[in-house]
TORBA-223396 format. One record per residue (C-alpha): residue in one letter; x, y, z. Coordinates in steps of 0.001 Angstrom, whole numbers, plus 524288, in hexadecimal, padded with zeros to 5 digits. Layout:
! TORBA-223396
{"A" {X Y Z}}
...
END
This chain:
! TORBA-223396
{"M" {6B764 1727D 1C535}}
{"E" {6C565 1747F 1C0E6}}
{"R" {6C856 17E89 1B68E}}
{"E" {6CD50 17A0E 1A973}}
{"S" {6D988 18060 1A41A}}
{"M" {6DE51 1845D 1969E}}
{"E" {6EC30 1880F 192F4}}
{"F" {6F072 192D4 1899E}}
{"D" {6FCB3 19A12 1864A}}
{"V" {6F5C6 1A6FE 188BF}}
{"V" {6E8B9 1AA48 18F06}}
{"V" {6E347 1B7E5 18C7F}}
{"V" {6D965 1BCF6 19661}}
{"G" {6D02D 1C63D 18F6A}}
{"G" {6CB0D 1C679 18183}}
{"G" {6CBEC 1D517 17F1F}}
{"P" {6D4C8 1DC05 1755B}}
{"S" {6E13C 1DA1F 17D41}}
{"G" {6DECC 1CBDB 180A2}}
{"L" {6DB4F 1C811 172C2}}
{"T" {6E6C1 1CFE2 16D51}}
{"A" {6F007 1C8A1 17660}}
{"A" {6EA89 1BB8D 17200}}
{"I" {6EB49 1BF40 1638E}}
{"R" {6F947 1C414 164A4}}
{"L" {6FD7E 1B79F 16B98}}
{"K" {6F7F8 1AF47 1609F}}
{"Q" {6FDD3 1B81F 15639}}
{"I" {70B3C 1B601 15C55}}
{"N" {709D3 1A783 15F0A}}
{"A" {6FE28 1A048 15988}}
{"D" {7017B 19468 161D9}}
{"L" {6FEDC 19B72 16EB1}}
{"N" {6F2A3 1968F 17572}}
{"V" {6EB32 1A2F9 17917}}
{"C" {6DDCA 1A4D6 17F1D}}
{"V" {6D5CE 1B0CC 182AB}}
{"L" {6CBDB 1B125 18DB9}}
{"E" {6C0B0 1BADD 18C2F}}
{"K" {6B690 1BCA9 196F3}}
{"G" {6AC57 1C26A 18DC3}}
{"S" {6A2A2 1B9CF 186C9}}
{"E" {6AA31 1BC59 17A34}}
{"V" {6B62D 1C3F2 17628}}
{"G" {6B242 1D255 17632}}
{"A" {6A685 1D0B5 17F2F}}
{"H" {6ACCD 1D8C0 18A08}}
{"I" {6B46C 1E23D 1817A}}
{"L" {6B08A 1F06D 1829A}}
{"S" {6B7D6 1FC7A 17E2D}}
{"G" {6B543 2092A 176C8}}
{"A" {6BC49 205E9 16DDF}}
{"V" {6C5AD 20CB0 164C5}}
{"I" {6D0F2 203C4 16153}}
{"E" {6DEA6 20746 15D08}}
{"T" {6E369 1FCD5 15398}}
{"R" {6F1F4 1FD01 156D1}}
{"A" {6F227 1F066 15EAB}}
{"L" {6E826 1E9C5 155D7}}
{"A" {6F0B6 1EC7C 149FA}}
{"E" {6FC44 1E64C 15101}}
{"L" {6F430 1DA4D 1546D}}
{"F" {6ED7B 1D90A 1472C}}
{"P" {6F355 1E1BE 13C81}}
{"D" {6E86C 1DCB9 133B3}}
{"W" {6DD70 1DFE1 13D39}}
{"K" {6D557 1E659 13291}}
{"E" {6D612 1DA38 129F0}}
{"R" {6D23A 1D22D 135D3}}
{"E" {6C60D 1DAA9 136C3}}
{"A" {6C86B 1DFE6 14469}}
{"P" {6BBE7 1E72C 1483D}}
{"L" {6C1C1 1F4D2 147AF}}
{"L" {6B741 1FABD 13F37}}
{"T" {6B675 2091B 142CD}}
{"P" {6C25E 211EA 1413E}}
{"A" {6C2B1 21D9E 14A69}}
{"T" {6BFFC 229E2 1427F}}
{"D" {6BCC7 2351E 14BB6}}
{"D" {6C1C8 237DC 15990}}
{"R" {6BAEE 24178 16278}}
{"F" {6BD9D 24512 17096}}
{"M" {6B38A 24D02 17823}}
{"F" {6B216 25345 18572}}
{"L" {6A421 252A6 18A61}}
{"T" {69D39 25BF7 19375}}
{"E" {68F6A 258CA 197A1}}
{"S" {689E1 25F3E 18B7B}}
{"K" {69535 26179 18209}}
{"A" {69F87 259D9 17A9A}}
{"I" {6AC61 260E0 17824}}
{"R" {6B5C5 25B07 16E5F}}
{"L" {6C3D2 259B0 17320}}
{"M" {6D04C 25656 16BF0}}
{"T" {6D1A4 24793 16AF9}}
{"P" {6DD9F 242F8 172AE}}
{"P" {6E7B6 23C7A 169D3}}
{"Q" {6E6B0 22F93 1713D}}
{"M" {6D853 22F11 16D4A}}
{"N" {6DAF6 230D0 15EBF}}
{"N" {6D4D1 224DD 1586F}}
{"H" {6D998 22657 14A78}}
{"G" {6DC30 21894 14575}}
{"N" {6D476 21203 15064}}
{"Y" {6C7BF 20A62 14F93}}
{"I" {6BB1A 20A9E 15742}}
{"V" {6B7E0 1FC8B 15A9E}}
{"S" {6AFD7 1F34F 162B9}}
{"L" {6BAA6 1EDDE 16B3B}}
{"G" {6B22B 1E20E 16E11}}
{"N" {6B151 1DEBB 15F98}}
{"F" {6BFCC 1E15E 15DDE}}
{"T" {6C282 1D7E4 168FC}}
{"R" {6B9C5 1CD9C 162D8}}
{"W" {6C1B5 1CF19 1566C}}
{"L" {6CE59 1CD6B 15E15}}
{"G" {6C878 1C112 163E0}}
{"S" {6C5E2 1BB80 15660}}
{"Q" {6D3E4 1BE8E 15260}}
{"A" {6D907 1B7D0 15E99}}
{"E" {6D0E9 1ABA3 15C44}}
{"A" {6D57C 1AB0A 14E23}}
{"L" {6E35E 1AA44 1535C}}
{"G" {6DFE2 19F08 15C63}}
{"V" {6DD8C 1A645 16933}}
{"E" {6D39C 19F5C 171D5}}
{"I" {6C9A5 1A903 17727}}
{"F" {6C125 1A4EC 18296}}
{"A" {6B629 1AEF4 183AA}}
{"G" {6ACC5 1AE5D 18F13}}
{"F" {6B739 1A9BB 19886}}
{"A" {6BBA7 1B334 1A305}}
{"A" {6C949 1B1FB 1A8BA}}
{"A" {6C661 1B22A 1B74A}}
{"E" {6D31F 1ADF4 1BDB5}}
{"V" {6E1A5 1AF00 1BB65}}
{"L" {6E8D9 1A21B 1BD08}}
{"Y" {6F6B1 1A15A 1C24D}}
{"N" {701C2 197A2 1C1B7}}
{"E" {708C0 19327 1CDF2}}
{"D" {71399 19D10 1CB67}}
{"G" {7098A 1A829 1CBA3}}
{"S" {7095B 1AAA7 1BD02}}
{"V" {6FC8B 1ABB4 1B593}}
{"K" {6F835 19E84 1B071}}
{"G" {6EC19 1A334 1A947}}
{"V" {6DE05 1A615 1ACDB}}
{"A" {6D19E 19ED4 1B056}}
{"T" {6C427 1A215 1AB2B}}
{"G" {6B931 1A403 1B4DB}}
{"D" {6AFDD 1993C 1B8B3}}
{"M" {6A2A8 19950 1B1FC}}
{"G" {6961E 195F9 1B91F}}
{"I" {69912 19B3E 1C6B5}}
{"G" {68CC4 1A00C 1CD7A}}
{"K" {68AB6 1AC9D 1D506}}
{"D" {68D21 1A4EF 1E185}}
{"G" {69AAE 1A16C 1DCAC}}
{"Q" {6973D 19327 1DAF3}}
{"P" {697EA 18B63 1CE26}}
{"T" {68B02 189DD 1C704}}
{"H" {68710 17E87 1BE4F}}
{"N" {68D19 1864F 1B306}}
{"H" {69A47 18735 1B990}}
{"T" {6A638 18604 1B0DE}}
{"P" {6B39B 1883E 1B6DA}}
{"G" {6BCE6 191D7 1B096}}
{"V" {6C82A 18DAC 1A7F6}}
{"E" {6D685 1902E 1AAA3}}
{"L" {6DE4B 1959D 19F46}}
{"W" {6ECDE 193DF 1A142}}
{"A" {6F6A6 19B99 19958}}
{"R" {7050B 19E16 197FF}}
{"Q" {70164 1AC85 19799}}
{"T" {6F47E 1B32D 19AE6}}
{"I" {6F13A 1C04C 194BD}}
{"F" {6E796 1C85A 19C9C}}
{"A" {6DF93 1D133 193B4}}
{"E" {6D3A3 1D32B 19C4C}}
{"G" {6D151 1E16F 19909}}
{"C" {6CF52 1EC31 1A2F9}}
{"R" {6CFEB 1E81A 1B15B}}
{"G" {6D19E 1D9B1 1AE79}}
{"S" {6CCE2 1D13D 1B9B3}}
{"L" {6D83F 1C7A1 1B8B2}}
{"T" {6E20C 1D253 1B5B6}}
{"K" {6DE9F 1D894 1C2D2}}
{"T" {6E302 1CC45 1C9B3}}
{"L" {6EFA7 1CC0E 1C1DF}}
{"F" {6F271 1DA13 1C5F7}}
{"D" {6F1D2 1D5BD 1D423}}
{"R" {6F8F0 1C8C8 1D2F6}}
{"F" {70462 1CDFC 1CB0B}}
{"D" {70416 1DC23 1CFEC}}
{"L" {7032C 1E0CC 1C1E2}}
{"R" {6FEEF 1EE99 1C590}}
{"K" {70A5C 1F10E 1CEBD}}
{"D" {71181 1FA76 1C5B2}}
{"C" {70659 20168 1BEB4}}
{"E" {6FBC4 20B58 1C18F}}
{"D" {6EE07 2075F 1C574}}
{"Q" {6E56E 2043E 1B9E8}}
{"T" {6DA4F 20DCF 1B7BF}}
{"Y" {6CE07 20B76 1AFF5}}
{"G" {6C273 2112D 1A8DC}}
{"I" {6B526 20B88 1A617}}
{"G" {6B0AB 20BE9 19800}}
{"I" {6A216 20AB9 19546}}
{"K" {69DAF 208D5 1874D}}
{"E" {69188 207C7 17F00}}
{"L" {6901D 20411 170C3}}
{"W" {68589 20B47 16929}}
{"E" {67F68 20ABF 15BC6}}
{"I" {67C5F 218BC 157EA}}
{"D" {6752B 21FF8 14D31}}
{"P" {67D4A 21E34 140A4}}
{"A" {67C28 22CD2 13E23}}
{"K" {683D3 22F65 14AA2}}
{"H" {68E27 224FF 14872}}
{"K" {69BC9 22878 143A2}}
{"A" {6A456 21C57 14301}}
{"G" {6B1F8 21EC0 14853}}
{"T" {6AE61 22A56 150EE}}
{"I" {6B4B6 22A95 15E64}}
{"L" {6B084 233BA 16963}}
{"H" {6B648 2348D 17708}}
{"T" {6B169 23DAD 181A3}}
{"V" {6B5B5 24230 18F14}}
{"G" {6AEBB 24ABB 198F2}}
{"W" {6A03C 249BC 19BE4}}
{"P" {69A0F 24213 1A22E}}
{"L" {6A648 23F9D 1AA8C}}
{"D" {6ABD7 24A23 1B350}}
{"S" {6B986 24F22 1B0B4}}
{"Q" {6BF95 246B3 1BB65}}
{"T" {6BA95 239CA 1B5D3}}
{"Y" {6C23B 23381 1AACA}}
{"G" {6BA4A 22E6B 19F6D}}
{"G" {6B3CD 230FB 1927D}}
{"S" {6AC22 22B2F 18750}}
{"F" {6AE34 22512 17A0D}}
{"L" {6A57F 22432 16E11}}
{"Y" {6AA06 21B99 162D3}}
{"H" {6A25B 21A36 15620}}
{"L" {6A418 20C4C 15124}}
{"E" {69E85 20610 144F6}}
{"N" {69017 202B8 142EE}}
{"N" {68AD9 20F20 14971}}
{"Q" {6903D 20AC2 1568A}}
{"V" {6961C 213AE 160D5}}
{"A" {69DE3 20F3D 16CA0}}
{"V" {69C03 218C2 177D4}}
{"G" {6A282 217BC 184E7}}
{"F" {6A6FA 21EA0 19109}}
{"V" {6B328 21C7E 19932}}
{"V" {6B481 220DC 1A75E}}
{"G" {6C160 21FD7 1AE9A}}
{"L" {6BF74 2177A 1BAAB}}
{"D" {6C753 22111 1C2B1}}
{"Y" {6BB19 2297D 1C420}}
{"A" {6B886 22E9C 1D1D6}}
{"N" {6A9D0 2303F 1D33A}}
{"P" {6A33B 22383 1D77B}}
{"H" {69632 228B8 1D289}}
{"L" {69B43 2286D 1C481}}
{"S" {695B1 21E0E 1BB67}}
{"P" {69DA5 21BD4 1AEF4}}
{"F" {691D9 21567 1A88F}}
{"D" {68912 22106 1AB34}}
{"E" {69386 22AA4 1A6DE}}
{"F" {693B4 2236D 199DF}}
{"Q" {684F8 223D0 19889}}
{"R" {684FC 23246 19BD8}}
{"F" {68FA7 234EB 191C7}}
{"K" {686CE 22FF5 186DA}}
{"T" {67CA5 23A56 18A3A}}
{"H" {685E9 24586 186D7}}
{"P" {67FFE 24E25 17C27}}
{"A" {68BBE 24BAB 1734A}}
{"I" {68AE4 23CDB 17523}}
{"R" {67C8C 2396B 176C7}}
{"P" {67824 23C1D 168AE}}
{"L" {6816F 231BD 1636F}}
{"F" {67A38 2270D 16AE0}}
{"E" {66C31 22BBB 169CC}}
{"G" {66507 222C1 1608A}}
{"G" {66F9D 21862 16217}}
{"R" {66FC2 20B39 168CD}}
{"R" {678A8 206AB 173B8}}
{"V" {67E1F 1F94F 17009}}
{"S" {6872F 1F542 17B01}}
{"Y" {68D2C 1F997 187DE}}
{"G" {69906 1F5EC 18FF0}}
{"A" {6A390 1FA86 19940}}
{"R" {6B1C0 1F76A 19C0D}}
{"A" {6BC93 1FC91 1A4A0}}
{"L" {6C927 200C7 19DFF}}
{"S" {6D6EB 20221 1A350}}
{"E" {6DB07 21071 1A33A}}
{"G" {6E7B7 2102F 1AAF9}}
{"G" {6F051 20F8F 19EFD}}
{"F" {6FF0B 20E1F 19E8F}}
{"Q" {701F5 20FDA 1AD04}}
{"S" {6F7C1 205C1 1B0F0}}
{"I" {6FCE0 1FA83 1A899}}
{"P" {70053 1EF7D 1B217}}
{"K" {70B0A 1E56E 1B13B}}
{"L" {70696 1DD93 1A57E}}
{"T" {70CE9 1D060 1A7EC}}
{"F" {70D52 1C639 1B2AB}}
{"P" {7111F 1B7EC 1B2FC}}
{"G" {7085C 1B0FF 1A941}}
{"G" {7010E 1BC73 1A370}}
{"V" {6FFBC 1CA45 19E2D}}
{"L" {6F5D2 1D56F 19DCC}}
{"V" {6F153 1DBFA 1912F}}
{"G" {6E764 1E60B 18CCA}}
{"D" {6DE5E 1EDCF 19588}}
{"T" {6E008 1E48B 1A0FB}}
{"A" {6ED94 1EAC5 1A1C3}}
{"G" {6E891 1F860 19E3F}}
{"F" {6ED71 1FBEC 190AA}}
{"L" {6E2A2 205B6 18D6D}}
{"N" {6E711 21297 18765}}
{"V" {6DD82 21BA8 18E57}}
{"P" {6DFD7 2283B 1867C}}
{"K" {6DDC6 22099 179DD}}
{"I" {6D1D6 219EC 17FBC}}
{"K" {6D718 20D69 179C5}}
{"G" {6DCB8 200E4 17F0F}}
{"T" {6DA48 1F63A 1750C}}
{"H" {6E6BE 1F8C6 16D61}}
{"T" {6EF3D 1F973 17993}}
{"A" {6E8C9 1ED6E 17F8E}}
{"M" {6EAFC 1E5B4 1730B}}
{"K" {6F91A 1EA08 171FF}}
{"S" {6FBE4 1E62D 1801B}}
{"A" {6F625 1D8D8 17D00}}
{"M" {6FE79 1D754 170D9}}
{"V" {70AF0 1DAAD 17833}}
{"A" {70728 1D14A 1831C}}
{"A" {70405 1C65B 17977}}
{"E" {71102 1C811 1729B}}
{"A" {71851 1C75A 17F8A}}
{"V" {71069 1BB8B 1841C}}
{"A" {71284 1B453 17736}}
{"E" {7210F 1B6F0 177FE}}
{"A" {721AA 1B218 185FD}}
{"L" {719F7 1A5C7 18305}}
{"G" {72307 1A311 1779D}}
{"H" {72E55 1A10A 180DC}}
{"E" {73026 193CF 18705}}
{"G" {72813 19364 19365}}
{"G" {72296 1A109 190D8}}
{"A" {723FB 1ACEC 19992}}
{"N" {71C5A 1AD21 1A64F}}
{"E" {71B50 1BBF9 1A5FB}}
{"V" {71B7E 1C2DF 198D4}}
{"V" {72399 1CE9A 19CF4}}
{"T" {72679 1D25C 18EDA}}
{"Y" {71850 1D6BF 18CE7}}
{"P" {7195F 1E3A5 1947C}}
{"E" {72703 1E5BB 18F10}}
{"H" {721E1 1E512 18120}}
{"L" {715B3 1ECED 18483}}
{"K" {71DFE 1F831 18976}}
{"K" {72445 1F8E3 17BFE}}
{"S" {71728 1F918 174F0}}
{"W" {70EA4 20474 170B6}}
{"V" {704DA 2013B 17B86}}
{"W" {70E60 20539 1861F}}
{"S" {7120B 21238 17FF6}}
{"E" {703E7 21540 17C61}}
{"L" {6FF23 21378 18A56}}
{"H" {70AED 21A22 19074}}
{"T" {708AB 2266D 18874}}
{"V" {6FAB8 22852 18D85}}
{"R" {6FCBE 22337 19B52}}
{"N" {6F98E 2300B 1A23E}}
{"I" {6ED43 23415 19AFA}}
{"R" {6E312 22C0F 1A24B}}
{"P" {6E868 22EE2 1B00C}}
{"S" {6E910 23D6E 1ACE6}}
{"F" {6DA3A 23DA6 1AD41}}
{"H" {6DB04 23C15 1BC04}}
{"W" {6DC26 24B04 1BB29}}
{"G" {6CEC6 24B91 1B4CC}}
{"L" {6CA4A 24CDB 1A6AD}}
{"W" {6D0BB 259DC 1A3AF}}
{"G" {6DD31 256AD 1AB05}}
{"G" {6DE1E 249CB 1A3CF}}
{"I" {6DBAA 24FF8 19680}}
{"A" {6E5CC 25A94 19911}}
{"Y" {6F011 25106 19DC3}}
{"S" {6ED3F 24786 1929C}}
{"A" {6EEF1 2526A 188A8}}
{"L" {6FBDB 25665 18EDA}}
{"E" {700F4 2487D 18EFC}}
{"T" {6FC23 24581 18139}}
{"Y" {7001C 251C9 179E8}}
{"V" {70BB7 256EB 181B5}}
{"F" {7126A 24B6E 1884D}}
{"R" {70D44 24107 17ECE}}
{"G" {70C5B 236B3 1895D}}
{"K" {71A58 23892 18E0B}}
{"M" {71776 23DE1 19B8A}}
{"P" {721EB 23987 1A54A}}
{"W" {717B0 2357B 1AF2C}}
{"T" {70C75 22BCB 1B04A}}
{"L" {6FFBD 22F50 1B703}}
{"H" {6F9D8 225FD 1C0E6}}
{"H" {6ECF4 21EF8 1C2FD}}
{"Q" {6E52E 21AE2 1CEDD}}
{"P" {6DB5A 20FAC 1CFAD}}
{"D" {6CDF5 213A5 1CAC1}}
{"H" {6C67C 20EE9 1D6AC}}
{"L" {6CE2B 21842 1DF71}}
{"A" {6C90A 223FF 1D7D8}}
{"L" {6BB10 2222F 1DC98}}
{"K" {6B6A8 22C36 1E69E}}
{"K" {6AC48 22A87 1F107}}
{"A" {69E6D 22CCB 1EC49}}
{"S" {69C80 237B8 1F62E}}
{"E" {6A7BE 23F43 1EFF0}}
{"C" {6A22F 23F17 1E21B}}
{"P" {69644 244D8 1DB5C}}
{"K" {68B94 23B91 1D73B}}
{"I" {68917 23A86 1C8A3}}
{"A" {67B2A 23B29 1C36E}}
{"Y" {67A69 2330E 1B70A}}
{"P" {66EE2 234F6 1ADD0}}
{"K" {66558 229F3 1ABE1}}
{"P" {6682E 22252 19F51}}
{"D" {65F5B 22636 19422}}
{"G" {65FAE 2193A 18CD6}}
{"V" {66363 22066 1805D}}
{"V" {671E1 22347 181ED}}
{"S" {673CB 22021 19062}}
{"F" {6707C 2136E 19747}}
{"D" {67109 20C54 1A44D}}
{"K" {67AD4 201FA 1A85A}}
{"L" {6721D 1F610 1A7BB}}
{"S" {66D26 1F883 199F0}}
{"S" {67B4C 1FAD7 19617}}
{"V" {6800B 1EE1A 19BFD}}
{"F" {67526 1E718 194B8}}
{"I" {67AA7 1EAF5 18770}}
{"S" {6885D 1E69D 18B73}}
{"S" {68312 1D892 18B0E}}
{"T" {6893B 1D636 1985D}}
{"N" {68608 1C95A 19ED9}}
{"H" {68BA4 1C0B5 1A981}}
{"E" {68727 1B369 1AE03}}
{"E" {67E36 1B776 1B925}}
{"N" {6815D 1AC55 1C265}}
{"Q" {68FCE 1AF11 1C484}}
{"P" {69757 1B5EC 1CF4A}}
{"A" {6989F 1C498 1CD57}}
{"H" {6A58B 1C7BC 1C6DD}}
{"L" {6A5FE 1D4B6 1CE24}}
{"K" {6AC06 1D110 1DB20}}
{"L" {6AB8A 1D962 1E768}}
{"R" {6B789 1D805 1EFEF}}
{"D" {6AF7E 1DD0C 1FB7C}}
{"P" {6A08F 1DCAE 1FA44}}
{"A" {69F14 1E765 20488}}
{"V" {6A68E 1F1BA 1FCD7}}
{"P" {69C0D 1F593 1F2CE}}
{"V" {69310 1FADA 1FD66}}
{"A" {69C79 1FE40 20873}}
{"I" {6A60B 205BF 1FFDF}}
{"N" {6A15A 2079C 1F1D9}}
{"L" {69368 20B84 1F52B}}
{"E" {696EF 212C6 20188}}
{"H" {6A1EE 21AF7 1FBF0}}
{"Y" {6A089 21AC2 1ED14}}
{"D" {691D1 21908 1EB11}}
{"A" {69416 20B9B 1E4F1}}
{"P" {69B64 2100B 1D8AD}}
{"E" {69B12 20252 1D2D5}}
{"Q" {68CE4 20534 1CF44}}
{"R" {691E6 20FEC 1C62E}}
{"Y" {69F4C 20C07 1C130}}
{"C" {69A11 1FEF8 1BC60}}
{"P" {69448 2011B 1AEAF}}
{"A" {68B8C 1F51F 1AF69}}
{"G" {68379 1F62D 1BBDC}}
{"V" {68AAF 1EAF0 1C258}}
{"Y" {68B71 1F153 1CFC5}}
{"E" {67F3E 1F5B4 1D6E5}}
{"I" {67C85 1F9ED 1E4DD}}
{"V" {66F94 1F3EC 1E8F5}}
{"R" {667F4 1F663 1F577}}
{"N" {65BFC 1F184 1FC8F}}
{"D" {64F0E 1F82C 1F985}}
{"D" {65110 20186 204DB}}
{"G" {65E8C 20573 1FFE8}}
{"S" {665EF 1FDAC 20A21}}
{"N" {67050 1F329 208B6}}
{"P" {677FE 1F82D 1FCE3}}
{"R" {67FC6 1ED97 1F601}}
{"L" {68706 1EBBF 1E94B}}
{"Q" {68094 1E37E 1DED7}}
{"I" {6899B 1DEA8 1D40D}}
{"N" {6829D 1DC32 1C72C}}
{"A" {68E06 1D4B5 1C169}}
{"Q" {68643 1D057 1B596}}
{"N" {686B0 1DE63 1B064}}
{"C" {6958B 1DF2C 1B097}}
{"L" {69BF4 1E453 1A421}}
{"H" {6A986 1DFF6 1A8A0}}
{"C" {6AE3D 1EE18 1A85E}}
{"K" {6B616 1EC50 1B521}}
{"T" {6B2F3 1FA11 1B9FF}}
{"C" {6AE82 1F522 1C74F}}
{"D" {6BB65 1EDFF 1C943}}
{"I" {6C285 1FAD2 1C688}}
{"K" {6BA54 20591 1CCCC}}
{"D" {6B53B 1FF6A 1D951}}
{"P" {6BA86 2089E 1E3CD}}
{"T" {6BF36 1FDCA 1ECE3}}
{"Q" {6C2A4 1F409 1E20F}}
{"N" {6B8CD 1EACE 1E815}}
{"I" {6B368 1E5D1 1DB14}}
{"N" {6BB24 1DB57 1D40F}}
{"W" {6B6E8 1D85B 1C614}}
{"V" {6B97B 1CA43 1C233}}
{"V" {6B51F 1C307 1B613}}
{"P" {6A77C 1BD2C 1B5B0}}
{"E" {6A47F 1B0C7 1AE21}}
{"G" {6AA1D 1B11B 1A082}}
{"G" {6A121 1B655 1960A}}
{"G" {69A4C 1BFD8 19F35}}
{"G" {69A09 1CE8D 19E1A}}
{"P" {696EC 1D748 1928C}}
{"N" {695D0 1D31B 18469}}
{"Y" {6992E 1DF67 17D0D}}
{"P" {6955D 1E01E 16EAC}}
{"N" {69DD3 1E933 16671}}
{"M" {6A352 1F031 1726B}}
END
């Protein structure tokens, strides 16, 4: 069956904050532009997960009347705390200035994204939710022509079923890629156009989050707590967040830098262990866990931003890596990058014939507050390669003495190269979940409402099926069993313990992309499943 095609002025791949902001800004500039947004989740916001504390700078530029439009920013930040944890104590530290949240709001980023979607549709943007962009299309001259959605109704054997529906081609004069962290199509663009030639390797963290309803007597709307230290050792980058939202809800999460060395480490279990700390546990006792999810985040910062344009398209948001790590915020920078890109694209399309490559986008971005904001903090995350105390000392020096004006830029290395052999690292004994404040992976995945059509090919592709046992199990004790926060990867054996093999439970996948990043031989390739699959996060 041949694929049908649809033509637009602009196709936006990804219905997150940056993609929707780009679409909104395009329509604000020129209401006659034909703009569509593709979103692989079952609805806008279904796959959105973040802490989240939002800085309103970009939002106010996009919609100066955002309060009158009833944007769901309901809980102003009121109290910032920063703690160092030992196994039994919590020691309050001075809050770094980048983490000062005065004037910011604690939000559900999923609900904020749903609101952005409604604003986009009111302007005439066409949003196609439940359709995953699976392929980049190219013109004969090599420029990007658009994207194609994945086929529906392909069985596990790779053959069409009776429900088969071919994908649709969406052609555009410009395609904006806003896929979020480690975008599956963006990876192919990096290779085809050599977009990472002049930048550092991107580095990542994994963020794992739960939403709780707690005892009203313990709830203090607007309270923000971040911690470092226990349960991680001083050589592993990471920490926690606790955000008190409205309605007696608390968002709690844990971030682990994916440059950790010990293959026995499990980010999920570190998070569960964190909640048992004597200064943390009482907040959740008597409460109810509402939802769970996980997502990778781009931590490379300024020096890891790739070339942002290529013939026929541009990159915006976290797919390009605009997260401000010291602030622990990326929504405002992602939205601003999208606004600058949309303005450059609209200008280019306004010329007769339109520009094939919108080179004015990075030129304008370098003059914006995003560029200076990220440049100022560029060395803080890589300084933690010297460990927790080395990173804190260097960050204080750069922040208070040099004020981000160091004449050098620290470097990154790919996260998967940081992993040591299992024989070189101590094993980690994690406590059994108590079912009160700590839980197992499968019960957690259940409350993420994750689902995939069972009879479809696994979207987690092995480049070499022999590697999981011959290399990962042999040398690293199969770390995919631990770095995956959803129990997707499992080493199974015969009853007598023989014949070890990797079982991929793709239906559990939260779309966090950690496996694509951390696999020591880069043997796992994450591609999109059928549209509409994956988590369905409520209020996350």
